SEROVO-771792 format. One record per residue (C-alpha): chain; residue in one letter; x, y, z. Coordinates in steps of 0.1 Angstrom, whole numbers. Example, Ala and Ser with C-alpha at 12.3 -4.5 7.8 and 13.67 -1.06 7.14 Angstrom:
! residues 2
<kette A&rest A&x 123&y -45&z 78> .
<kette A&rest S&x 137&y -11&z 71> .
END
This chain:
! residues 261
<kette A&rest M&x -201&y 69&z 180> .
<kette A&rest S&x -167&y 52&z 175> .
<kette A&rest R&x -153&y 38&z 143> .
<kette A&rest I&x -124&y 14&z 137> .
<kette A&rest I&x -90&y 32&z 134> .
<kette A&rest T&x -62&y 14&z 117> .
<kette A&rest L&x -25&y 24&z 118> .
<kette A&rest T&x 1&y 17&z 91> .
<kette A&rest T&x 36&y 32&z 96> .
<kette A&rest D&x 73&y 26&z 89> .
<kette A&rest F&x 81&y 31&z 127> .
<kette A&rest G&x 89&y -5&z 135> .
<kette A&rest T&x 81&y -20&z 169> .
<kette A&rest A&x 110&y -11&z 191> .
<kette A&rest S&x 104&y 27&z 192> .
<kette A&rest P&x 76&y 44&z 212> .
<kette A&rest Y&x 61&y 62&z 182> .
<kette A&rest V&x 32&y 39&z 176> .
<kette A&rest A&x 24&y 38&z 213> .
<kette A&rest V&x 24&y 76&z 213> .
<kette A&rest M&x -1&y 78&z 185> .
<kette A&rest K&x -24&y 54&z 202> .
<kette A&rest G&x -21&y 74&z 234> .
<kette A&rest V&x -32&y 106&z 216> .
<kette A&rest I&x -61&y 88&z 200> .
<kette A&rest L&x -73&y 73&z 232> .
<kette A&rest T&x -70&y 106&z 251> .
<kette A&rest I&x -95&y 121&z 227> .
<kette A&rest N&x -117&y 90&z 223> .
<kette A&rest A&x -111&y 64&z 251> .
<kette A&rest A&x -135&y 40&z 233> .
<kette A&rest A&x -115&y 40&z 200> .
<kette A&rest C&x -111&y 6&z 184> .
<kette A&rest I&x -74&y 7&z 171> .
<kette A&rest H&x -60&y -20&z 149> .
<kette A&rest D&x -23&y -22&z 138> .
<kette A&rest L&x -21&y -31&z 101> .
<kette A&rest S&x 17&y -29&z 98> .
<kette A&rest H&x 46&y -10&z 113> .
<kette A&rest A&x 71&y -28&z 91> .
<kette A&rest I&x 68&y -7&z 60> .
<kette A&rest P&x 104&y -3&z 48> .
<kette A&rest P&x 116&y 31&z 61> .
<kette A&rest Q&x 104&y 60&z 39> .
<kette A&rest N&x 93&y 37&z 12> .
<kette A&rest I&x 62&y 54&z -2> .
<kette A&rest G&x 57&y 29&z -31> .
<kette A&rest H&x 56&y 0&z -6> .
<kette A&rest A&x 31&y 18&z 15> .
<kette A&rest A&x 9&y 25&z -15> .
<kette A&rest H&x 8&y -12&z -25> .
<kette A&rest F&x 2&y -22&z 11> .
<kette A&rest L&x -28&y 1&z 14> .
<kette A&rest S&x -43&y -8&z -19> .
<kette A&rest G&x -41&y -45&z -10> .
<kette A&rest S&x -57&y -41&z 24> .
<kette A&rest V&x -81&y -12&z 26> .
<kette A&rest P&x -108&y -26&z 3> .
<kette A&rest Y&x -115&y -54&z 27> .
<kette A&rest F&x -124&y -33&z 57> .
<kette A&rest P&x -160&y -23&z 67> .
<kette A&rest T&x -177&y 9&z 59> .
<kette A&rest G&x -167&y 37&z 82> .
<kette A&rest T&x -132&y 25&z 89> .
<kette A&rest I&x -106&y 52&z 94> .
<kette A&rest H&x -71&y 43&z 81> .
<kette A&rest V&x -41&y 64&z 92> .
<kette A&rest C&x -8&y 59&z 72> .
<kette A&rest V&x 24&y 76&z 84> .
<kette A&rest V&x 52&y 70&z 59> .
<kette A&rest D&x 63&y 106&z 56> .
<kette A&rest P&x 99&y 115&z 45> .
<kette A&rest G&x 86&y 150&z 37> .
<kette A&rest V&x 73&y 157&z 72> .
<kette A&rest G&x 79&y 194&z 81> .
<kette A&rest T&x 78&y 206&z 45> .
<kette A&rest E&x 50&y 223&z 26> .
<kette A&rest R&x 34&y 189&z 16> .
<kette A&rest A&x -3&y 188&z 25> .
<kette A&rest A&x -19&y 165&z 50> .
<kette A&rest L&x -49&y 146&z 35> .
<kette A&rest L&x -82&y 132&z 46> .
<kette A&rest A&x -98&y 112&z 18> .
<kette A&rest E&x -133&y 97&z 18> .
<kette A&rest V&x -136&y 68&z -6> .
<kette A&rest G&x -157&y 36&z -8> .
<kette A&rest G&x -173&y 45&z 25> .
<kette A&rest Q&x -140&y 46&z 43> .
<kette A&rest F&x -116&y 73&z 54> .
<kette A&rest L&x -78&y 76&z 48> .
<kette A&rest I&x -56&y 100&z 66> .
<kette A&rest A&x -20&y 105&z 53> .
<kette A&rest P&x 6&y 129&z 40> .
<kette A&rest D&x 2&y 140&z 4> .
<kette A&rest N&x 31&y 121&z -10> .
<kette A&rest G&x 16&y 94&z -31> .
<kette A&rest C&x 10&y 67&z -5> .
<kette A&rest L&x -27&y 69&z -9> .
<kette A&rest S&x -28&y 71&z -47> .
<kette A&rest L&x -33&y 34&z -55> .
<kette A&rest A&x -60&y 29&z -29> .
<kette A&rest L&x -78&y 60&z -41> .
<kette A&rest D&x -76&y 48&z -78> .
<kette A&rest Q&x -88&y 14&z -69> .
<kette A&rest L&x -118&y 24&z -49> .
<kette A&rest R&x -127&y 53&z -73> .
<kette A&rest K&x -144&y 87&z -69> .
<kette A&rest P&x -126&y 99&z -38> .
<kette A&rest I&x -134&y 131&z -19> .
<kette A&rest V&x -100&y 145&z -8> .
<kette A&rest R&x -96&y 173&z 17> .
<kette A&rest R&x -66&y 191&z 30> .
<kette A&rest L&x -63&y 190&z 68> .
<kette A&rest A&x -64&y 228&z 76> .
<kette A&rest E&x -81&y 232&z 109> .
<kette A&rest P&x -56&y 233&z 138> .
<kette A&rest K&x -84&y 231&z 164> .
<kette A&rest F&x -84&y 193&z 156> .
<kette A&rest W&x -46&y 190&z 161> .
<kette A&rest R&x -25&y 189&z 192> .
<kette A&rest A&x -17&y 224&z 205> .
<kette A&rest D&x 20&y 221&z 198> .
<kette A&rest V&x 28&y 207&z 164> .
<kette A&rest S&x 63&y 193&z 159> .
<kette A&rest A&x 80&y 196&z 125> .
<kette A&rest T&x 90&y 160&z 127> .
<kette A&rest F&x 61&y 140&z 141> .
<kette A&rest H&x 28&y 149&z 123> .
<kette A&rest G&x 16&y 113&z 130> .
<kette A&rest R&x 13&y 123&z 167> .
<kette A&rest D&x 3&y 159&z 163> .
<kette A&rest I&x -20&y 160&z 133> .
<kette A&rest F&x -30&y 126&z 119> .
<kette A&rest A&x -37&y 108&z 152> .
<kette A&rest P&x -59&y 136&z 167> .
<kette A&rest V&x -78&y 141&z 134> .
<kette A&rest A&x -85&y 103&z 133> .
<kette A&rest A&x -98&y 104&z 169> .
<kette A&rest H&x -121&y 134&z 163> .
<kette A&rest L&x -134&y 118&z 131> .
<kette A&rest S&x -141&y 86&z 150> .
<kette A&rest L&x -163&y 106&z 174> .
<kette A&rest G&x -185&y 118&z 145> .
<kette A&rest V&x -169&y 151&z 134> .
<kette A&rest K&x -180&y 157&z 98> .
<kette A&rest P&x -152&y 155&z 72> .
<kette A&rest A&x -160&y 190&z 59> .
<kette A&rest E&x -150&y 204&z 93> .
<kette A&rest F&x -114&y 193&z 88> .
<kette A&rest G&x -106&y 214&z 57> .
<kette A&rest P&x -114&y 222&z 21> .
<kette A&rest V&x -118&y 199&z -8> .
<kette A&rest M&x -87&y 194&z -30> .
<kette A&rest H&x -89&y 186&z -67> .
<kette A&rest E&x -52&y 178&z -71> .
<kette A&rest W&x -30&y 156&z -50> .
<kette A&rest V&x 2&y 136&z -55> .
<kette A&rest K&x -5&y 106&z -76> .
<kette A&rest S&x 18&y 77&z -81> .
<kette A&rest E&x 10&y 62&z -115> .
<kette A&rest P&x 20&y 25&z -116> .
<kette A&rest P&x 40&y 15&z -146> .
<kette A&rest K&x 19&y -2&z -173> .
<kette A&rest P&x 30&y -34&z -190> .
<kette A&rest R&x 34&y -35&z -228> .
<kette A&rest R&x 25&y -61&z -253> .
<kette A&rest E&x 51&y -73&z -278> .
<kette A&rest K&x 49&y -100&z -304> .
<kette A&rest N&x 41&y -132&z -285> .
<kette A&rest S&x 51&y -117&z -252> .
<kette A&rest I&x 42&y -92&z -224> .
<kette A&rest V&x 68&y -70&z -207> .
<kette A&rest G&x 62&y -57&z -173> .
<kette A&rest E&x 81&y -53&z -141> .
<kette A&rest V&x 83&y -62&z -104> .
<kette A&rest T&x 62&y -37&z -84> .
<kette A&rest F&x 61&y -53&z -50> .
<kette A&rest I&x 81&y -79&z -30> .
<kette A&rest D&x 63&y -95&z 0> .
<kette A&rest E&x 77&y -109&z 32> .
<kette A&rest F&x 80&y -144&z 16> .
<kette A&rest G&x 102&y -130&z -12> .
<kette A&rest N&x 74&y -135&z -38> .
<kette A&rest L&x 76&y -111&z -67> .
<kette A&rest I&x 44&y -93&z -76> .
<kette A&rest T&x 43&y -77&z -111> .
<kette A&rest N&x 22&y -52&z -129> .
<kette A&rest I&x 10&y -78&z -154> .
<kette A&rest S&x -27&y -84&z -146> .
<kette A&rest A&x -45&y -117&z -150> .
<kette A&rest E&x -68&y -100&z -176> .
<kette A&rest I&x -40&y -100&z -201> .
<kette A&rest V&x -25&y -134&z -194> .
<kette A&rest H&x -48&y -155&z -216> .
<kette A&rest K&x -28&y -187&z -215> .
<kette A&rest P&x 2&y -202&z -196> .
<kette A&rest P&x 35&y -187&z -207> .
<kette A&rest Q&x 63&y -209&z -219> .
<kette A&rest D&x 92&y -185&z -212> .
<kette A&rest L&x 100&y -162&z -183> .
<kette A&rest R&x 127&y -136&z -183> .
<kette A&rest L&x 136&y -116&z -152> .
<kette A&rest G&x 160&y -87&z -160> .
<kette A&rest A&x 184&y -100&z -186> .
<kette A&rest V&x 182&y -137&z -176> .
<kette A&rest Q&x 159&y -161&z -192> .
<kette A&rest R&x 143&y -187&z -168> .
<kette A&rest K&x 131&y -216&z -189> .
<kette A&rest R&x 129&y -240&z -159> .
<kette A&rest F&x 98&y -228&z -142> .
<kette A&rest R&x 63&y -241&z -137> .
<kette A&rest W&x 30&y -224&z -143> .
<kette A&rest V&x 6&y -233&z -115> .
<kette A&rest R&x -26&y -224&z -98> .
<kette A&rest S&x -12&y -227&z -62> .
<kette A&rest Y&x 21&y -232&z -45> .
<kette A&rest A&x 13&y -267&z -35> .
<kette A&rest E&x 12&y -279&z -71> .
<kette A&rest A&x 50&y -279&z -73> .
<kette A&rest E&x 78&y -294&z -53> .
<kette A&rest P&x 97&y -273&z -27> .
<kette A&rest G&x 124&y -253&z -43> .
<kette A&rest T&x 106&y -250&z -77> .
<kette A&rest L&x 105&y -217&z -94> .
<kette A&rest I&x 69&y -210&z -103> .
<kette A&rest A&x 47&y -184&z -119> .
<kette A&rest L&x 10&y -180&z -111> .
<kette A&rest I&x -18&y -154&z -107> .
<kette A&rest S&x -18&y -139&z -72> .
<kette A&rest S&x -48&y -136&z -49> .
<kette A&rest D&x -50&y -99&z -60> .
<kette A&rest G&x -50&y -108&z -97> .
<kette A&rest W&x -14&y -101&z -107> .
<kette A&rest L&x 13&y -123&z -122> .
<kette A&rest E&x 35&y -135&z -94> .
<kette A&rest I&x 68&y -152&z -94> .
<kette A&rest A&x 77&y -174&z -64> .
<kette A&rest V&x 99&y -202&z -52> .
<kette A&rest V&x 79&y -229&z -34> .
<kette A&rest N&x 90&y -228&z 3> .
<kette A&rest G&x 117&y -203&z -6> .
<kette A&rest S&x 124&y -168&z -16> .
<kette A&rest A&x 123&y -158&z -53> .
<kette A&rest A&x 137&y -124&z -44> .
<kette A&rest R&x 168&y -139&z -28> .
<kette A&rest R&x 173&y -167&z -54> .
<kette A&rest L&x 168&y -144&z -84> .
<kette A&rest R&x 184&y -113&z -68> .
<kette A&rest A&x 153&y -94&z -77> .
<kette A&rest R&x 143&y -59&z -68> .
<kette A&rest V&x 113&y -36&z -73> .
<kette A&rest G&x 115&y -22&z -108> .
<kette A&rest M&x 132&y -52&z -124> .
<kette A&rest P&x 118&y -60&z -159> .
<kette A&rest V&x 97&y -92&z -162> .
<kette A&rest T&x 89&y -107&z -196> .
<kette A&rest I&x 66&y -137&z -202> .
<kette A&rest A&x 65&y -152&z -237> .
<kette A&rest F&x 41&y -176&z -254> .
<kette A&rest V&x 43&y -202&z -281> .
<kette A&rest R&x 37&y -186&z -315> .
END
């Protein structure tokens, strides 16, 4: 028995850390099917990791094992988790990086990794990805039952996404994620945008010169646009450009869309 194992980290590609984790997995299960999701998560950026996982995990087949190592608290008392949700497994530190995916897929069974027999013999205080997460994933891929790794937890770190608020003729939210294209993903869902907005404000600056579109190709290159993203969120973009760079945007910046009265 061998399941897919995915790896998501903030390790980059120039260091040996990802290769080391793969080596540990393959030593335990030489037939493991390992896939790299991303090793370009911004260093120690738990929020970015949470959004990345919530946007990718739901599309994998039942039985997939996801390992996420974005772990600024490594070596502290923070727990190490194994979550079973939606027929998949997620292994990560208890720091909030799993919270959005667990909320999205619903009814998770979360366990604390507490059985050293499934870890490497020598556990470093600075590399639990190698010494705990990778070997647990490998043993799980061989068919070890989740209950053998540790007890069920009923409380874990949850990162509650900010909620937009409705005001008279407008909705106020914020930028929650910036992708590699510089597109700004907000916390304003398609469900509450019932018609095209006429005004757009980012931070303190009103942006009247924008277009509401269904796809990027509907506007000329360089045009500031607003649309509903593939994941169902209000997105602000620049056609063939970077909205983040042009608008000097950052995660957490307020976004307001207004409608004709």
